[in-house]
C-alpha positions as CSV (number, residue, x, y, z in Angstrom):
1,M,-37.1,-1.8,30.3
2,Q,-39.9,-2.9,29.1
3,S,-38.5,-2.7,25.6
4,I,-35.1,-4.5,26.3
5,A,-37.2,-7.5,28.1
6,V,-39.6,-8.0,24.7
7,S,-36.4,-8.2,22.9
8,I,-34.7,-10.5,25.5
9,G,-38.0,-12.6,25.9
10,Y,-37.2,-14.3,29.0
11,S,-39.4,-14.8,31.0
12,E,-37.8,-11.8,33.4
13,T,-35.5,-9.3,32.5
14,V,-34.2,-7.3,36.1
15,F,-32.7,-3.9,36.2
16,A,-30.9,-2.7,38.3
17,A,-28.9,1.3,39.1
18,P,-26.4,1.7,41.9
19,E,-28.3,3.7,44.3
20,G,-27.0,4.4,48.1
21,D,-24.8,1.8,49.7
22,G,-27.4,-0.6,47.3
23,W,-29.5,-1.1,44.2
24,R,-32.5,0.0,43.0
25,V,-34.4,-2.6,40.3
26,R,-36.9,-3.6,38.9
27,Y,-38.1,-6.4,36.9
28,F,-40.3,-6.8,34.0
29,S,-41.6,-9.9,31.8
30,P,-42.7,-9.9,28.2
31,E,-45.8,-8.6,29.0
32,A,-45.0,-5.9,32.0
33,E,-43.1,-5.2,34.8
34,V,-43.4,-7.2,37.6
35,A,-43.5,-6.3,41.0
36,F,-41.0,-9.1,42.7
37,C,-39.1,-11.9,41.1
38,G,-37.2,-14.2,43.1
39,H,-35.3,-16.1,40.7
40,A,-34.0,-13.0,39.0
41,T,-33.0,-11.7,42.2
42,I,-30.8,-14.4,42.8
43,A,-29.1,-13.8,39.5
44,L,-28.4,-10.5,40.1
45,G,-26.8,-11.9,43.2
46,S,-24.5,-13.4,41.4
47,V,-23.9,-11.0,38.4
48,L,-22.3,-8.4,41.7
49,A,-20.6,-11.2,43.5
50,E,-18.8,-11.6,40.1
51,R,-17.8,-7.9,39.7
52,Q,-18.0,-6.9,43.5
53,G,-16.9,-10.1,45.1
54,D,-18.8,-11.7,47.7
55,G,-21.2,-10.0,49.8
56,I,-24.5,-9.0,51.0
57,F,-26.5,-6.4,49.0
58,P,-29.4,-4.4,49.6
59,L,-31.8,-3.9,46.8
60,R,-34.6,-1.5,46.9
61,L,-37.7,-2.4,44.8
62,N,-41.0,-1.1,43.5
63,T,-42.6,-1.9,47.0
64,G,-40.1,-2.2,49.4
65,H,-36.4,-3.8,50.4
66,I,-34.9,-6.8,50.9
67,R,-31.4,-8.2,50.1
68,V,-29.6,-11.1,48.3
69,E,-26.4,-12.5,49.2
70,A,-24.2,-14.4,47.2
71,V,-21.2,-16.4,47.4
72,R,-18.8,-17.9,44.4
73,S,-18.0,-21.6,43.7
74,G,-15.9,-22.3,40.8
75,D,-17.7,-21.6,37.8
76,M,-21.1,-21.6,40.5
77,T,-22.4,-19.1,42.3
78,R,-25.2,-19.8,45.6
79,G,-27.2,-16.8,45.9
80,T,-29.8,-16.2,49.1
81,L,-32.7,-13.4,48.5
82,T,-35.1,-12.4,52.1
83,S,-38.1,-11.9,51.0
84,P,-40.6,-9.2,51.4
85,P,-42.9,-10.0,54.1
86,T,-45.5,-12.9,54.0
87,R,-49.2,-13.5,54.4
88,S,-51.8,-16.0,53.0
89,K,-55.6,-17.0,53.3
90,V,-57.7,-19.1,51.9
91,P,-58.3,-18.2,48.2
92,A,-62.4,-17.6,47.1
93,P,-64.2,-20.4,46.2
94,E,-65.0,-19.2,42.6
95,L,-60.9,-18.3,42.4
96,L,-60.7,-21.7,43.1
97,R,-63.1,-23.1,40.6
98,A,-61.7,-21.4,37.5
99,A,-58.6,-22.4,38.1
100,L,-59.0,-26.0,38.5
101,D,-61.2,-25.6,35.3
102,L,-58.0,-23.7,33.2
103,F,-55.9,-26.7,34.2
104,G,-59.0,-29.8,33.7
105,L,-58.6,-30.6,37.5
106,S,-61.6,-31.0,39.7
107,L,-61.7,-31.4,44.0
108,S,-60.9,-34.7,43.6
109,D,-57.8,-33.8,42.8
110,L,-56.8,-32.0,45.7
111,D,-54.1,-33.0,48.6
112,P,-56.6,-33.2,51.7
113,V,-53.9,-33.1,53.9
114,L,-52.7,-29.5,52.5
115,P,-55.5,-27.2,51.6
116,S,-55.2,-24.7,48.6
117,A,-53.7,-21.3,49.6
118,L,-53.3,-17.5,48.3
119,A,-50.3,-16.8,49.5
120,H,-47.8,-13.8,49.2
121,A,-44.4,-12.8,49.1
122,G,-44.1,-9.2,46.9
123,N,-46.8,-10.7,44.6
124,D,-49.8,-12.9,45.0
125,H,-49.6,-16.5,44.3
126,L,-52.6,-19.5,43.6
127,I,-51.2,-22.5,45.9
128,P,-53.9,-25.6,44.5
129,A,-51.7,-28.5,46.2
130,L,-52.3,-32.5,44.3
131,K,-52.4,-35.2,45.5
132,D,-51.1,-37.3,42.8
133,R,-47.0,-36.3,41.2
134,S,-49.1,-37.6,37.8
135,T,-51.4,-35.2,38.1
136,L,-48.6,-32.4,37.9
137,A,-46.6,-34.5,35.7
138,R,-49.8,-33.5,33.1
139,M,-50.1,-30.3,33.9
140,T,-51.3,-28.2,30.8
141,Y,-53.3,-25.0,30.1
142,D,-54.6,-22.2,27.3
143,L,-51.8,-19.4,27.4
144,E,-54.6,-16.4,26.6
145,Q,-57.2,-17.7,29.1
146,G,-54.5,-18.3,32.1
147,A,-54.0,-14.7,31.5
148,S,-57.3,-13.3,31.8
149,L,-57.8,-15.5,34.9
150,M,-54.5,-13.9,36.2
151,L,-55.6,-10.5,35.4
152,K,-58.8,-10.7,36.9
153,H,-57.7,-11.6,39.9
154,G,-54.9,-9.5,40.4
155,L,-52.4,-13.8,40.3
156,T,-48.4,-14.0,39.7
157,T,-48.4,-17.4,39.3
158,I,-50.5,-20.1,39.8
159,N,-48.5,-22.4,41.6
160,L,-48.9,-26.0,41.4
161,V,-47.4,-28.4,44.2
162,W,-47.0,-31.9,44.8
163,A,-46.3,-32.7,48.8
164,E,-43.8,-35.7,48.3
165,T,-42.8,-35.3,52.4
166,H,-43.3,-32.7,54.9
167,R,-39.7,-30.9,53.4
168,W,-39.7,-32.1,50.2
169,F,-42.3,-30.3,47.0
170,H,-42.4,-30.3,43.7
171,S,-43.6,-27.8,41.5
172,R,-45.3,-26.4,37.8
173,N,-45.7,-22.9,38.0
174,A,-47.8,-21.1,35.6
175,F,-46.9,-17.8,34.7
176,A,-49.5,-16.9,31.7
177,V,-49.8,-13.1,32.7
178,G,-46.3,-12.7,32.0
179,G,-47.0,-14.4,28.6
180,I,-44.7,-17.3,29.8
181,L,-46.6,-20.9,30.0
182,E,-44.2,-22.1,32.7
183,Y,-41.0,-21.1,35.1
184,P,-38.2,-23.5,35.9
185,A,-37.5,-22.0,39.1
186,T,-39.5,-19.2,40.9
187,G,-37.9,-17.9,44.2
188,A,-41.3,-15.1,44.8
189,A,-44.0,-18.2,44.5
190,A,-41.4,-20.6,47.3
191,A,-40.9,-17.8,49.4
192,A,-44.7,-17.6,49.7
193,L,-45.3,-21.1,49.8
194,S,-43.4,-21.2,52.7
195,G,-44.8,-18.6,54.7
196,Y,-48.0,-20.3,53.6
197,L,-46.6,-23.5,55.3
198,R,-45.7,-21.5,58.4
199,D,-49.3,-20.3,58.8
200,I,-50.9,-23.1,58.7
201,G,-48.5,-25.1,61.1
202,W,-46.7,-27.4,58.6
203,P,-44.4,-29.2,60.3
204,H,-41.9,-28.0,57.6
205,G,-39.0,-28.5,60.2
206,G,-37.2,-25.0,59.3
207,A,-37.0,-25.5,56.2
208,I,-38.1,-27.1,52.4
209,D,-36.7,-28.3,49.5
210,I,-38.6,-27.5,46.1
211,V,-38.5,-29.2,42.4
212,Q,-39.3,-27.2,40.0
213,G,-38.7,-27.4,36.1
214,E,-38.5,-31.0,36.1
215,D,-41.6,-31.3,33.6
216,M,-40.4,-29.0,31.5
217,G,-36.9,-30.5,30.8
218,S,-35.4,-27.6,32.6
219,M,-34.6,-28.8,36.2
220,S,-34.3,-26.8,39.0
221,L,-33.4,-27.0,43.5
222,L,-34.5,-24.6,45.7
223,R,-34.3,-24.2,49.2
224,A,-36.5,-22.1,51.6
225,E,-35.7,-21.3,55.0
226,I,-38.7,-20.8,57.2
227,G,-38.1,-18.2,60.7
228,A,-40.2,-18.6,63.2
229,T,-41.4,-15.3,63.1
230,P,-44.6,-15.1,61.5
231,G,-44.9,-12.8,58.2
232,E,-41.0,-12.5,58.3
233,G,-39.3,-12.3,55.4
234,I,-38.5,-16.2,53.8
235,R,-34.2,-17.0,52.1
236,V,-34.7,-18.1,49.4
237,S,-31.3,-19.7,48.0
238,G,-30.2,-21.8,45.0
239,T,-27.0,-21.4,42.5
240,T,-26.4,-19.7,39.1
241,R,-24.4,-20.1,36.4
242,I,-23.2,-18.2,33.4
243,I,-25.5,-19.2,29.8
244,A,-24.3,-15.8,28.0
245,A,-22.4,-13.1,28.1
């Protein structure tokens, strides 16, 4: 599986094998296996719906069980995953400082209303919230240094976000640990962010929308539905299309 992921070269490749009434699922980046990948799960749901019809598909990951729903409409499919349980905490000051240094940022670039967080929804994501959209647009960093930092702290992504409103976010998601500068869509990070917003009592109104990938020329739109129960999985949805057969 690792060899195939390297040859394909995508940010993640998902592998699924029938198991009981569901599927055994694993995810690989070109560099290593990943515990959970949201956008690959949505893509898997799309393929399963194409082959088996619209429905809900149980999935067993290395770390637990989730499910993905998929409904076809013309040449598009809308997939919705329910993430693993969420949790969040304040990041260690030295981790936040190191991340800001990596991106050439300072504490003054951070949003004073939305504190930075270390959030989990299947894997760990550092979330620095920025106060200006222009700062997010200028995101750049050294890939090797980013991978070293993320390996040291067990991070899957560093998710830079800007809150345009309480329910409309813009995101750029660095995945240096997987050998990828940036994701155009990250369902796992969307779930982690949403769980964190629930934890701090953010006025999300039950759902948020996240625009991602626009600054890299591959815009995606993710919807995250946030239930009231602390720690429960987040429903993340988006549309897919076939890009290769």
